Backbone bond lengths (Angstrom), bond angles and torsions (degrees), N, CA, C in turn:
res aa  C-N    CA-C-N  psi(-1)  N-CA   C-N-CA  omega(-1)  CA-C   N-CA-C  phi
1 M - - - 1.425 - - 1.600 106.38 -
2 I 1.398 111.95 140.36 1.429 121.49 -179.88 1.500 109.42 -106.10
3 A 1.257 115.44 103.81 1.602 117.78 -175.35 1.635 106.77 -105.57
4 R 1.308 117.18 -35.55 1.518 120.89 -177.32 1.425 109.35 -134.06
5 I 1.442 108.75 135.97 1.516 116.23 -175.75 1.505 105.89 -128.52
6 L 1.280 116.06 135.08 1.552 118.80 171.92 1.484 110.12 -117.01
7 V 1.379 116.31 133.12 1.397 121.95 -179.43 1.594 108.17 -117.55
8 F 1.333 119.07 126.22 1.502 122.97 167.39 1.478 107.80 -96.21
9 R 1.264 116.25 119.73 1.435 121.67 176.19 1.564 111.17 -149.95
10 G 1.387 114.18 113.72 1.442 115.82 -176.57 1.527 112.45 -94.64
11 G 1.461 116.52 -169.92 1.419 113.46 177.48 1.537 112.41 114.30
12 A 1.339 111.70 -171.26 1.401 121.32 175.30 1.570 113.56 -107.82
13 L 1.310 117.38 -160.60 1.431 123.81 -168.89 1.636 106.48 -65.31
14 G 1.195 116.28 -49.66 1.602 112.12 -179.87 1.509 112.53 -66.60
15 D 1.295 119.04 -29.49 1.431 116.47 -178.65 1.524 108.99 -71.16
16 F 1.307 119.10 -29.87 1.505 118.39 178.37 1.554 106.52 -76.97
17 L 1.334 116.58 -39.62 1.549 113.28 177.32 1.372 115.64 -61.16
18 V 1.277 121.24 -37.56 1.571 120.52 -179.79 1.498 108.59 -69.02
19 T 1.283 121.24 -5.57 1.451 123.30 -173.32 1.574 104.77 -99.22
20 L 1.183 113.58 -16.58 1.631 116.69 -179.59 1.466 112.73 -51.99
21 P 1.274 127.26 -47.20 1.408 122.38 -177.95 1.525 113.78 -58.50
22 A 1.375 119.21 -28.79 1.336 125.14 176.92 1.610 110.37 -70.33
23 L 1.279 110.70 -43.66 1.456 118.67 -175.30 1.597 104.00 -69.45
24 R 1.419 118.07 -33.32 1.395 118.75 -176.27 1.673 109.51 -74.47
25 L 1.388 118.45 -19.75 1.307 120.00 174.80 1.435 109.91 -74.42
26 L 1.410 119.12 -41.76 1.429 123.11 176.63 1.685 113.43 -63.88
27 R 1.209 109.12 -44.60 1.458 115.76 173.14 1.562 115.67 -53.33
28 T 1.383 114.46 -51.86 1.387 123.49 179.42 1.601 110.98 -57.30
29 R 1.397 113.85 -49.48 1.324 116.92 -176.65 1.543 114.37 -71.37
30 W 1.267 122.17 -33.57 1.537 127.17 -176.85 1.555 103.47 -130.32
31 P 1.379 114.92 74.92 1.556 114.88 -173.94 1.521 108.35 -70.27
32 E 1.322 121.15 -18.06 1.463 119.43 -179.15 1.511 114.28 -95.83
33 A 1.277 115.17 -6.21 1.631 123.37 -177.44 1.511 106.39 -63.66
34 K 1.280 114.13 150.32 1.566 119.40 169.98 1.493 103.69 -93.20
35 I 1.372 118.17 117.66 1.571 119.60 178.60 1.415 105.54 -116.28
36 E 1.439 111.91 125.67 1.451 120.27 -179.77 1.525 107.30 -120.00
37 L 1.409 117.99 154.96 1.346 121.75 -178.27 1.553 112.65 -132.90
38 V 1.252 113.03 138.86 1.506 117.51 177.27 1.565 103.76 -108.29
39 G 1.205 113.94 121.37 1.549 121.40 -178.29 1.450 113.51 173.25
40 N 1.344 116.77 -135.66 1.513 124.88 -178.21 1.428 104.06 -79.98
41 A 1.246 121.66 103.11 1.422 126.67 -167.34 1.631 110.66 -69.41
42 G 1.384 115.58 -30.27 1.331 118.22 -176.28 1.574 107.98 -72.69
43 A 1.293 113.50 -51.86 1.474 118.75 177.35 1.569 111.35 -59.64
44 A 1.325 117.07 -47.41 1.537 121.01 173.66 1.471 118.34 -54.04
45 G 1.519 111.29 -24.95 1.372 117.39 173.55 1.596 118.78 -58.07
46 L 1.439 106.62 -29.40 1.537 112.88 172.80 1.503 112.87 -68.77
47 G 1.384 118.31 -29.99 1.323 120.31 172.69 1.518 120.39 -71.60
48 V 1.375 110.16 -25.85 1.436 112.35 -179.76 1.592 104.60 -80.98
49 Q 1.329 116.83 -34.21 1.422 120.30 177.90 1.576 114.90 -63.08
50 C 1.288 114.87 -34.30 1.471 118.88 178.23 1.571 119.31 -93.42
51 G 1.320 108.51 1.78 1.430 117.26 171.03 1.505 114.98 90.45
52 C 1.311 121.61 0.25 1.454 123.92 179.23 1.424 107.32 -72.21
53 L 1.366 120.76 -36.86 1.537 128.26 173.43 1.392 117.15 -110.08
54 D 1.216 121.40 156.76 1.434 129.55 -179.87 1.649 105.76 -106.52
55 A 1.340 116.45 -34.11 1.480 117.48 178.50 1.550 109.98 -149.38
56 A 1.215 118.52 158.05 1.566 126.05 179.34 1.469 102.96 -133.98
57 H 1.428 115.20 133.60 1.359 127.63 170.45 1.566 116.66 -119.27
58 S 1.332 121.84 137.60 1.363 123.34 -171.82 1.483 108.12 -71.59
59 Q 1.381 115.37 135.17 1.471 119.84 178.68 1.578 112.60 -72.98
60 H 1.434 113.82 -2.82 1.423 119.00 179.89 1.533 113.42 -95.67
61 E 1.308 114.13 -2.39 1.590 117.50 173.14 1.573 111.95 -58.53
62 A 1.226 107.03 132.03 1.639 117.34 -179.69 1.437 109.58 -54.56
63 R 1.307 122.49 -34.56 1.487 121.46 -175.63 1.525 115.49 -56.89
64 W 1.335 117.71 -31.13 1.399 120.29 -178.38 1.576 118.22 -61.75
65 S 1.394 112.74 -26.63 1.436 119.93 -174.43 1.508 105.83 -66.32
66 A 1.295 122.21 -23.26 1.463 117.78 173.57 1.545 118.58 -63.05
67 L 1.279 115.09 -21.99 1.433 123.82 177.42 1.564 111.43 -58.52
68 F 1.218 113.11 -34.96 1.525 122.02 -171.85 1.512 112.82 -108.13
69 A 1.378 119.44 3.05 1.383 119.47 175.08 1.540 113.39 -92.74
70 P 1.326 116.22 159.26 1.422 119.06 -176.00 1.598 116.61 -68.52
71 A 1.237 111.88 -23.90 1.477 117.66 -180.00 1.427 121.85 -69.73
72 P 1.214 126.41 159.21 1.459 120.72 -172.71 1.610 105.16 -74.45
73 L 1.323 114.60 156.44 1.600 115.04 -171.68 1.521 106.18 -69.47
74 P 1.316 121.27 152.81 1.312 123.71 169.30 1.494 116.77 -59.17
75 P 1.370 116.95 142.87 1.551 112.79 -169.12 1.602 109.89 -63.25
76 A 1.227 119.76 -31.77 1.474 120.12 176.70 1.536 114.51 -58.22
77 L 1.352 111.46 -46.04 1.505 115.92 178.63 1.476 111.14 -69.49
78 T 1.338 116.06 -40.49 1.566 115.37 174.69 1.450 110.31 -57.34
79 A 1.323 121.85 -45.95 1.495 123.96 178.56 1.482 115.73 -57.78
80 W 1.463 112.57 -41.09 1.392 114.19 176.73 1.469 115.95 -70.14
81 L 1.271 118.06 -42.93 1.494 122.60 174.23 1.450 113.85 -57.36
82 G 1.397 112.64 -35.83 1.459 117.62 -172.98 1.572 113.22 -73.62
83 G 1.409 112.96 -8.89 1.437 117.47 -179.87 1.465 107.88 -83.22
84 F 1.267 124.79 -7.39 1.599 123.08 175.54 1.450 105.52 -91.99
85 D 1.251 108.53 145.23 1.493 123.97 170.64 1.516 119.35 -87.00
86 L 1.331 112.16 -33.03 1.480 123.13 170.18 1.444 112.99 -125.13
87 I 1.312 120.05 139.58 1.459 129.27 176.56 1.521 102.12 -121.31
88 L 1.280 120.66 127.59 1.450 129.96 177.71 1.431 110.20 -124.69
89 N 1.339 119.28 102.60 1.462 125.82 -179.55 1.554 122.54 -93.23
90 Y 1.390 122.97 116.67 1.388 116.07 168.01 1.555 108.12 -118.42
91 W 1.308 121.23 24.61 1.439 119.50 173.27 1.501 110.76 -80.55
92 P 1.231 118.94 151.40 1.537 122.91 177.08 1.509 105.99 -54.05
93 D 1.353 121.17 137.44 1.293 128.33 179.59 1.474 114.38 -157.48
94 P 1.458 118.13 54.49 1.312 121.70 -173.25 1.479 123.70 -62.65
95 D 1.314 111.90 -20.76 1.540 122.38 -179.46 1.509 106.52 -99.44
96 R 1.333 125.10 -2.16 1.423 127.96 -172.67 1.489 116.50 55.18
97 I 1.360 112.70 34.56 1.483 117.02 179.23 1.563 105.41 -76.92
98 L 1.331 123.80 -39.75 1.414 119.70 -178.82 1.647 105.15 -70.53
99 A 1.268 119.76 -45.60 1.381 121.75 176.38 1.527 114.18 -44.75
100 G 1.451 117.02 -47.11 1.262 118.09 176.61 1.486 121.29 -66.96
101 R 1.192 119.43 -3.47 1.419 125.65 172.79 1.574 110.40 -83.76
102 F 1.179 122.59 -21.26 1.501 122.61 -176.23 1.628 108.95 -115.15
103 P 1.323 111.00 155.20 1.471 131.77 -2.88 1.606 105.14 -73.35
104 V 1.317 113.74 152.68 1.362 122.71 172.17 1.516 113.06 -88.79
105 R 1.274 118.32 -6.99 1.450 123.43 176.84 1.403 109.61 -155.43
106 N 1.471 122.84 162.13 1.259 123.15 178.77 1.598 111.56 -70.39
107 G 1.296 108.91 146.28 1.480 120.58 -176.71 1.485 113.77 79.12
108 Q 1.288 125.43 -1.16 1.479 124.78 178.59 1.685 104.86 -82.99
109 I 1.425 112.52 133.46 1.362 117.07 177.39 1.561 112.62 -96.98
110 Y 1.314 119.17 135.84 1.424 122.18 175.41 1.502 111.37 -119.22
111 L 1.290 114.71 127.11 1.539 118.54 177.69 1.590 105.08 -125.81
112 A 1.252 111.97 153.83 1.576 119.98 179.97 1.413 110.10 -145.46
113 G 1.482 109.88 149.81 1.343 118.58 175.55 1.415 110.78 -142.47
114 S 1.377 131.13 148.30 1.346 126.27 -176.33 1.464 113.33 -61.90
115 A 1.417 115.23 152.14 1.498 119.53 176.64 1.444 111.28 -65.73
116 A 1.455 119.02 -39.69 1.356 125.90 -174.68 1.584 107.80 -92.79
117 P 1.395 115.24 119.81 1.453 115.47 -176.04 1.545 111.11 -65.87
118 M 1.305 112.84 140.98 1.354 122.10 -179.93 1.582 115.64 -115.69
119 I 1.431 115.03 -6.35 1.363 121.77 176.30 1.524 111.35 -124.69
120 A 1.376 126.57 137.07 1.309 126.08 -175.93 1.483 106.83 -101.10
121 P 1.342 117.69 148.07 1.575 124.94 -10.51 1.543 111.21 -65.87
122 A 1.275 116.78 163.69 1.409 125.55 -178.74 1.578 109.41 -50.35
123 A 1.328 114.74 -44.42 1.461 115.21 -178.99 1.488 118.17 -59.17
124 R 1.380 114.26 -27.84 1.436 119.01 -179.29 1.526 107.93 -73.75
125 H 1.279 120.91 -32.70 1.507 130.00 177.28 1.618 103.58 -56.25
126 F 1.246 112.86 -49.43 1.509 118.66 -169.18 1.562 107.82 -76.09
127 C 1.237 121.09 -14.27 1.467 121.00 177.02 1.548 109.69 -91.83
128 E 1.318 115.44 -21.56 1.543 116.32 -175.83 1.427 116.87 -54.55
129 P 1.359 126.14 -46.90 1.503 123.85 177.81 1.565 112.49 -51.45
130 L 1.307 115.47 -35.48 1.510 117.62 179.73 1.531 118.98 -64.85
131 G 1.302 111.41 -14.90 1.464 118.39 172.82 1.501 114.53 -56.22
132 A 1.410 113.42 -27.51 1.479 115.97 179.91 1.544 109.60 -71.57
133 L 1.268 117.18 -12.32 1.617 122.29 -179.38 1.593 104.72 -100.44
134 G 1.391 117.67 6.13 1.408 113.23 -169.23 1.483 120.99 72.43
135 L 1.376 116.37 18.68 1.431 125.58 179.99 1.562 112.62 -100.42
136 V 1.306 116.15 104.52 1.552 112.25 -175.83 1.617 100.10 -129.16
137 T 1.377 109.71 166.19 1.431 118.15 178.06 1.618 104.48 -159.07
138 D 1.372 114.53 158.36 1.364 118.28 166.29 1.604 110.49 -123.76
139 D 1.334 109.98 20.91 1.612 117.41 178.93 1.523 100.48 -111.01
140 F 1.256 117.12 110.79 1.459 122.45 179.67 1.603 111.42 -113.51
141 R 1.270 115.60 23.75 1.428 121.69 175.41 1.384 108.73 -86.85
142 S 1.373 121.02 138.96 1.452 131.68 174.65 1.476 105.94 -90.99
143 R 1.386 113.79 135.29 1.569 116.66 -175.09 1.444 107.78 -140.64
144 L 1.430 119.15 125.77 1.355 130.15 169.26 1.483 115.16 -122.28
145 P 1.362 110.27 133.21 1.488 114.57 -178.84 1.629 103.56 -73.41
146 C 1.435 109.98 166.87 1.457 112.34 178.75 1.556 109.90 -74.33
147 P 1.308 113.37 131.75 1.512 113.87 -176.73 1.546 108.74 -63.87
148 S 1.328 115.46 148.58 1.473 119.42 -168.98 1.608 107.72 -88.56
149 K 1.342 113.59 -16.87 1.605 113.05 -178.47 1.544 99.49 -133.40
150 L 1.335 114.55 160.77 1.459 126.13 -175.87 1.418 110.15 -110.17
151 N 1.219 124.33 -11.56 1.546 119.96 165.51 1.437 116.36 56.81
152 G 1.389 120.71 47.88 1.374 119.70 172.44 1.544 118.08 71.57
153 A 1.391 111.43 55.10 1.563 118.20 179.79 1.485 109.57 -63.51
154 D 1.281 122.76 141.84 1.378 124.96 171.71 1.431 109.17 -118.33
155 L 1.254 115.34 104.57 1.584 119.70 178.29 1.540 110.28 -110.33
156 R 1.265 112.32 137.92 1.399 116.10 178.35 1.603 109.06 -131.44
157 G 1.196 116.73 161.12 1.559 123.76 171.81 1.453 109.95 -156.07
158 P 1.311 114.06 160.58 1.525 121.68 175.72 1.579 106.18 -58.63
159 E 1.311 117.09 143.91 1.403 117.99 -167.72 1.539 110.25 -65.33
160 S 1.271 116.24 -22.82 1.502 114.85 -178.00 1.594 111.98 -73.69
161 E 1.348 116.05 -10.50 1.416 122.21 -161.27 1.662 104.55 -121.34
162 T 1.307 117.83 -6.43 1.346 117.49 -165.66 1.479 112.85 -63.73
163 D 1.404 118.44 -39.07 1.407 124.92 175.91 1.478 116.54 -106.03
164 A 1.305 113.87 26.32 1.419 115.65 -177.64 1.553 115.72 -62.49
165 P 1.316 114.66 137.17 1.516 116.34 -174.86 1.446 111.30 -63.98
166 G 1.351 117.99 134.20 1.439 126.21 171.62 1.548 110.75 94.93
167 A 1.389 117.07 -10.08 1.451 116.89 -178.32 1.572 108.99 -79.47
168 E 1.307 116.12 136.44 1.419 123.15 -178.75 1.501 113.22 -83.53
169 N 1.215 119.48 138.55 1.473 124.33 179.28 1.504 110.03 -98.38
170 P 1.388 119.06 96.15 1.500 118.36 -179.14 1.410 115.34 -66.86
171 G 1.340 123.73 -3.94 1.441 121.31 176.35 1.538 115.02 -98.63
172 A 1.349 107.28 5.22 1.566 115.04 176.66 1.550 107.84 -91.07
173 P 1.428 112.82 157.96 1.466 116.55 175.22 1.508 112.44 -46.11
174 P 1.237 119.82 156.93 1.487 122.02 -179.48 1.562 112.38 -68.85
175 S 1.351 111.71 131.17 1.406 119.65 179.09 1.564 112.99 -126.57
176 H 1.197 121.69 -179.71 1.495 125.88 179.50 1.443 114.84 -122.10
177 P 1.445 118.30 74.74 1.371 124.99 -173.76 1.497 104.24 -71.23
178 G 1.415 107.90 150.71 1.548 115.56 171.93 1.533 110.07 -71.49
179 P 1.332 112.14 164.46 1.448 118.83 -178.66 1.557 116.68 -54.64
180 Q 1.278 116.39 -31.70 1.498 120.69 176.74 1.458 113.24 -74.47
181 Q 1.285 117.37 -26.88 1.472 123.79 -177.81 1.511 112.45 -89.28
182 A 1.288 126.16 -34.00 1.378 127.80 178.31 1.433 116.23 -58.58
183 P 1.341 119.50 124.55 1.539 115.80 -178.18 1.538 109.12 -78.54
184 I 1.386 102.35 164.70 1.631 116.75 169.61 1.589 102.22 -92.13
185 A 1.410 111.11 127.43 1.351 119.06 175.75 1.708 110.85 -83.08
186 I 1.271 117.73 131.53 1.484 118.96 174.65 1.471 109.70 -124.03
187 H 1.376 115.04 124.43 1.416 112.61 170.98 1.578 104.26 -122.49
188 P 1.535 112.94 111.03 1.382 118.41 -169.45 1.425 114.24 -93.17
189 G 1.258 122.55 30.26 1.436 127.99 -177.78 1.510 114.58 -137.97
190 S 1.358 112.77 -179.14 1.492 116.48 178.40 1.534 103.52 -171.19
191 G 1.281 113.22 -172.73 1.551 116.67 -178.24 1.478 115.75 -80.10
192 S 1.420 116.34 0.13 1.450 121.90 -177.95 1.516 111.15 -153.24
193 A 1.263 117.44 132.68 1.457 121.69 -174.50 1.545 109.81 -65.16
194 A 1.299 117.83 -23.35 1.544 119.03 174.53 1.379 113.25 -68.41
195 K 1.286 123.62 -16.53 1.495 130.55 -177.58 1.457 110.98 -95.50
196 N 1.242 120.00 0.26 1.528 128.68 -172.83 1.515 115.85 -103.20
197 W 1.356 116.21 125.75 1.460 118.78 174.80 1.568 109.37 -66.75
198 P 1.283 122.81 149.19 1.408 123.21 -174.46 1.569 113.51 -62.86
199 D 1.307 116.96 138.88 1.424 120.21 -172.17 1.521 114.63 -58.80
200 E 1.272 112.73 -27.55 1.534 118.78 -174.16 1.645 103.98 -76.66
201 R 1.273 114.79 -25.85 1.581 115.64 174.73 1.460 108.64 -67.94
202 W 1.315 115.92 -46.79 1.530 121.98 -176.13 1.594 106.53 -59.76
203 R 1.515 118.23 -39.09 1.381 114.62 178.77 1.388 115.03 -67.50
204 E 1.382 117.57 -36.19 1.535 118.02 -179.31 1.457 104.17 -72.57
205 L 1.287 131.27 -35.15 1.385 131.05 179.11 1.493 109.74 -58.06
206 V 1.379 115.33 -51.72 1.472 121.26 -175.25 1.655 110.33 -59.27
207 A 1.322 111.61 -39.78 1.392 118.35 179.30 1.549 116.08 -59.85
208 R 1.295 112.99 -29.96 1.509 123.25 177.79 1.637 116.80 -94.29
209 L 1.304 117.84 -6.71 1.286 114.71 179.03 1.489 115.76 -83.15
210 D 1.343 118.74 146.64 1.390 122.52 -171.71 1.604 110.85 -101.81
211 T 1.186 118.22 21.02 1.368 121.72 -179.25 1.590 114.34 -132.06
212 P 1.347 120.67 162.71 1.510 114.82 171.40 1.468 109.86 -66.88
213 V 1.335 112.00 166.46 1.468 117.75 -170.04 1.598 106.05 -127.88
214 L 1.333 117.80 137.05 1.422 121.06 167.28 1.551 107.18 -111.56
215 L 1.302 114.22 110.95 1.552 123.99 -176.91 1.649 103.90 -88.85
216 V 1.350 109.98 114.78 1.464 117.29 177.81 1.554 108.88 -93.40
217 L 1.298 118.87 115.37 1.445 123.44 174.87 1.612 110.65 -118.06
218 G 1.331 110.97 157.62 1.444 127.11 176.18 1.465 108.99 -138.41
219 E 1.426 114.92 -171.53 1.398 114.93 -173.62 1.497 107.68 -71.09
220 A 1.321 119.19 -32.17 1.561 114.10 178.50 1.586 117.66 -61.99
221 E 1.280 111.29 -19.36 1.515 114.24 -172.76 1.491 109.46 -102.61
222 L 1.306 119.68 -16.68 1.502 119.21 -172.15 1.527 112.62 -66.80
223 G 1.359 124.80 -26.02 1.469 119.91 172.81 1.470 110.76 -67.58
224 R 1.348 124.55 -38.16 1.380 124.24 -175.03 1.638 109.68 -82.92
225 W 1.214 119.05 -31.49 1.430 120.77 -177.80 1.633 108.52 -112.04
226 N 1.346 109.19 74.87 1.460 115.01 177.12 1.559 108.12 -86.71
227 S 1.272 112.42 -174.41 1.527 120.92 -167.34 1.526 108.25 -60.41
228 Q 1.432 118.53 -49.93 1.485 120.02 169.39 1.422 116.47 -47.28
229 A 1.404 115.77 -54.14 1.434 121.65 -174.61 1.630 112.19 -59.88
230 L 1.288 113.57 -42.12 1.386 122.08 171.60 1.503 116.49 -59.05
231 A 1.255 118.04 -43.30 1.363 122.98 179.41 1.621 111.93 -64.12
232 E 1.256 110.11 -43.70 1.527 120.86 177.08 1.568 107.73 -64.66
233 L 1.280 121.81 -39.34 1.344 122.94 175.61 1.549 111.35 -70.22
234 A 1.240 117.74 -40.70 1.588 117.82 -176.03 1.591 104.07 -69.51
235 A 1.305 122.34 -29.45 1.395 120.99 179.50 1.642 109.82 -70.38
236 L 1.297 118.80 -16.01 1.408 118.19 -179.75 1.515 108.77 -94.63
237 C 1.302 118.70 -15.86 1.529 125.01 176.80 1.473 109.75 -75.11
238 R 1.380 111.74 120.12 1.576 112.51 -178.62 1.415 112.90 -81.54
239 H 1.236 122.09 -16.87 1.497 121.29 -174.86 1.502 115.82 -126.47
240 G 1.397 113.17 24.10 1.483 119.79 172.22 1.570 113.03 91.71
241 M 1.318 117.54 146.80 1.463 125.10 -171.57 1.516 104.59 -134.34
242 K 1.259 118.69 140.99 1.436 125.97 165.63 1.540 106.89 -129.01
243 V 1.309 114.56 150.57 1.279 129.38 -174.53 1.643 116.03 -104.31
244 A 1.235 119.68 112.40 1.442 114.49 171.28 1.556 107.30 -93.21
245 D 1.342 115.72 104.58 1.520 117.82 -175.75 1.558 106.61 -111.29
246 S 1.399 103.55 114.33 1.506 119.87 178.56 1.511 112.23 44.65
247 L 1.329 113.02 58.99 1.457 114.46 175.02 1.549 114.71 -74.55
248 P 1.351 115.70 149.57 1.460 115.61 169.15 1.488 108.69 -56.01
249 L 1.310 118.92 146.79 1.439 120.59 -173.97 1.479 116.21 -59.60
250 P 1.339 122.18 -39.94 1.520 119.55 172.82 1.488 115.13 -57.77
251 A 1.410 113.20 -35.16 1.546 115.20 179.12 1.504 108.50 -76.70
252 L 1.337 122.53 -34.35 1.418 123.24 179.63 1.571 108.32 -66.32
253 A 1.395 116.64 -45.60 1.484 119.24 174.41 1.497 117.15 -54.22
254 A 1.318 114.67 -40.16 1.530 118.44 -179.72 1.531 108.25 -73.16
255 A 1.406 120.07 -39.32 1.414 119.31 175.00 1.465 116.06 -62.61
256 L 1.341 118.81 -39.86 1.404 123.13 -179.14 1.583 111.40 -66.71
257 R 1.278 112.38 -36.22 1.422 118.22 -176.62 1.620 112.28 -63.33
258 R 1.335 114.97 -30.20 1.350 122.37 -177.49 1.593 113.09 -87.87
259 C 1.450 114.91 4.75 1.498 118.39 175.11 1.507 108.40 -93.85
260 R 1.325 110.86 154.55 1.481 114.77 177.00 1.497 117.02 -81.25
261 L 1.351 117.46 -18.15 1.393 122.24 179.83 1.439 112.21 -162.80
262 F 1.357 123.80 150.75 1.363 125.44 -174.08 1.605 107.12 -124.33
263 L 1.274 115.02 130.42 1.485 117.97 176.95 1.583 107.03 -120.92
264 G 1.446 112.91 134.01 1.526 114.88 -179.09 1.557 104.30 -173.06
265 H 1.405 108.92 -165.60 1.487 121.41 -173.56 1.448 108.73 -110.35
266 D 1.353 112.26 -158.43 1.459 120.79 168.40 1.476 113.24 -79.53
267 S 1.381 121.61 83.63 1.363 126.01 -171.85 1.470 112.87 -142.95
268 G 1.281 113.73 162.90 1.558 121.70 177.72 1.580 107.59 -63.16
269 V 1.316 120.19 -34.78 1.523 119.07 179.71 1.482 108.24 -68.51
270 S 1.429 122.82 -34.97 1.337 121.04 172.78 1.473 114.70 -58.65
271 H 1.436 119.74 -46.30 1.437 123.44 178.98 1.520 104.88 -60.87
272 L 1.375 126.72 -37.61 1.320 125.62 177.96 1.478 114.57 -62.61
273 A 1.350 120.75 -46.38 1.383 129.04 177.80 1.636 107.46 -56.31
274 A 1.285 117.96 -49.15 1.416 123.00 -175.50 1.613 105.68 -69.71
275 A 1.353 120.84 -31.78 1.461 120.98 -177.18 1.555 110.02 -69.02
276 V 1.410 115.46 -31.45 1.436 115.89 -173.49 1.590 106.09 -95.52
277 G 1.363 115.35 16.82 1.460 117.79 170.13 1.466 116.09 88.29
278 R 1.280 126.15 5.56 1.422 124.70 -175.54 1.508 110.21 -81.26
279 P 1.472 121.11 141.32 1.364 123.40 172.22 1.474 105.27 -59.24
280 C 1.326 117.06 139.63 1.402 124.48 -177.90 1.633 114.42 -126.42
281 V 1.270 112.74 131.15 1.563 115.66 164.17 1.542 109.98 -115.78
282 L 1.406 113.00 113.87 1.333 121.52 -174.37 1.545 116.40 -112.67
283 L 1.283 114.23 136.19 1.562 118.24 -172.87 1.492 100.87 -107.96
284 F 1.445 108.05 124.54 1.497 117.31 -177.43 1.599 108.44 -119.36
285 G 1.227 122.14 151.42 1.356 129.62 174.47 1.568 113.93 -137.25
286 P 1.206 120.21 -96.57 1.531 124.50 -172.97 1.514 114.80 -69.77
287 T 1.405 113.72 -19.92 1.500 112.02 177.76 1.538 109.35 -102.95
288 D 1.340 110.99 163.45 1.465 119.97 -174.64 1.479 110.64 -88.92
289 P 1.416 114.48 117.83 1.422 117.46 -178.94 1.643 107.45 -68.69
290 A 1.105 122.56 -28.33 1.524 126.45 -176.22 1.578 105.54 -59.44
291 M 1.251 117.85 -30.60 1.429 125.74 -179.95 1.570 110.67 -96.22
292 W 1.271 119.24 -43.79 1.547 117.44 -166.91 1.530 107.83 -116.03
293 A 1.163 125.65 -4.21 1.518 114.78 176.65 1.606 105.78 -80.80
294 P 1.316 118.75 145.45 1.433 121.75 178.94 1.433 109.15 -59.19
295 P 1.296 127.41 128.98 1.526 124.49 175.57 1.512 107.71 -69.53
296 G 1.263 113.51 155.33 1.532 124.45 171.69 1.592 111.71 135.71
297 P 1.210 114.08 157.17 1.498 118.32 -177.54 1.560 107.45 -77.30
298 H 1.275 121.67 -3.98 1.450 118.73 -177.70 1.512 108.67 -94.00
299 V 1.383 117.76 -3.02 1.561 123.62 179.84 1.449 108.40 -104.98
300 R 1.304 121.79 125.76 1.408 132.73 -176.65 1.684 101.37 -122.71
301 V 1.423 106.13 120.67 1.481 117.20 -176.58 1.529 107.67 -104.21
302 I 1.413 114.20 135.19 1.528 122.68 165.95 1.343 106.00 -114.94
303 R 1.472 115.49 125.88 1.360 130.03 167.04 1.428 119.48 -138.96
304 R 1.283 118.85 125.08 1.564 122.48 -179.34 1.450 114.84 -117.50
305 G 1.320 114.61 18.62 1.513 116.91 -179.58 1.438 106.54 135.69
306 A 1.370 114.83 -164.38 1.504 123.68 -171.36 1.449 109.16 -75.10
307 T 1.275 120.06 -25.26 1.539 120.78 -177.55 1.459 108.83 -116.20
308 L 1.402 114.84 147.49 1.498 120.24 -173.46 1.637 104.87 -82.91
309 E 1.319 122.31 -10.96 1.497 120.29 176.68 1.458 110.85 -54.80
310 S 1.403 119.08 -26.59 1.499 119.40 -171.79 1.519 110.85 -79.92
311 I 1.284 114.29 -6.02 1.718 117.67 -179.72 1.485 100.66 -93.41
312 S 1.371 107.31 130.03 1.529 119.54 -178.82 1.547 107.43 -94.42
313 V 1.376 105.44 162.94 1.548 107.13 169.77 1.479 115.13 -60.09
314 E 1.414 113.83 -41.29 1.387 115.56 -177.84 1.494 112.12 -63.88
315 D 1.366 119.90 -26.57 1.524 123.29 171.22 1.528 108.76 -58.71
316 V 1.205 122.80 -48.05 1.347 131.83 -179.84 1.453 117.92 -67.85
317 L 1.303 114.94 -41.75 1.544 117.90 177.39 1.534 107.61 -71.06
318 K 1.370 118.29 -38.75 1.553 118.42 174.42 1.555 110.39 -58.69
319 A 1.138 118.30 -44.56 1.557 122.67 -177.33 1.568 108.89 -67.30
320 C 1.332 114.79 -35.92 1.461 119.50 177.58 1.636 114.91 -64.94
321 A 1.344 108.99 -37.47 1.477 116.46 178.53 1.499 106.71 -69.79
322 V 1.165 119.85 -40.73 1.575 118.78 -179.51 1.550 111.61 -70.83
323 S 1.343 118.99 -32.77 1.430 121.63 -171.35 1.583 107.18 -87.46
324 M 1.201 119.88 -22.70 1.612 114.01 -176.21 1.540 108.65 -84.35
């Protein structure tokens, strides 16, 4: 009987989200089991919220270092690990040090998959180890329900646009805007400059859109999109612009769900937009969309080669027209 499951899964937001189909397999097979994950605690909190997980532990806690040390495990950690019937590991373990720690008791099952996906799409790779338990699927979409609470959303916008008519406030309680009022969400960044469309293209695109805009920013984008740049961008936006600045993930998920369309790159935020069911137009360059684009008919990928400079504003506008 499987009553408690522990998953080791590192990485950032996108890495967690492509693991959701595997977690869904576990939850479907053992709906009453307690499933815990050690990894990105902020991202995994979304899994707790949607019921795929019962608890999330930060991968940065000092206690995990004992798993890779030569000394025997501390008794308290051994006892805690022994309480799990199934251990599923996606942490890097090239020397099989972690694998050598398990099982910690008779009857415990240990399964592992490589941290770097080898099968496209990435979500399929993370489902593969579960085949040993007879758990298989051909549905590799990540799905998150709309969060019920927004937990202190912090929205800002250039003063000239704060009260612009028709601009949606993602920090407000959920509403049901009509198609003409719902904004298009734009995330102009990613974890790598090589995966980003040039900023001037985003500015030209915003000037040509006929809808309000929700600009999604995180730490990686704040240096490029400072107050002056945001004011200039807002002046180009004909129907108002709001800025979702480093929102907590549940608040960002809720804000994205209220948008009519999402535009972005190969990033965790793009996976989040797809997971909450938004139509997406994603711009890819050096990375492989077969591996890293969120699966699903609601996701449209534009790729013109290894660099994003080859993608024109007209390419994106045409994709938007088809996707909305």
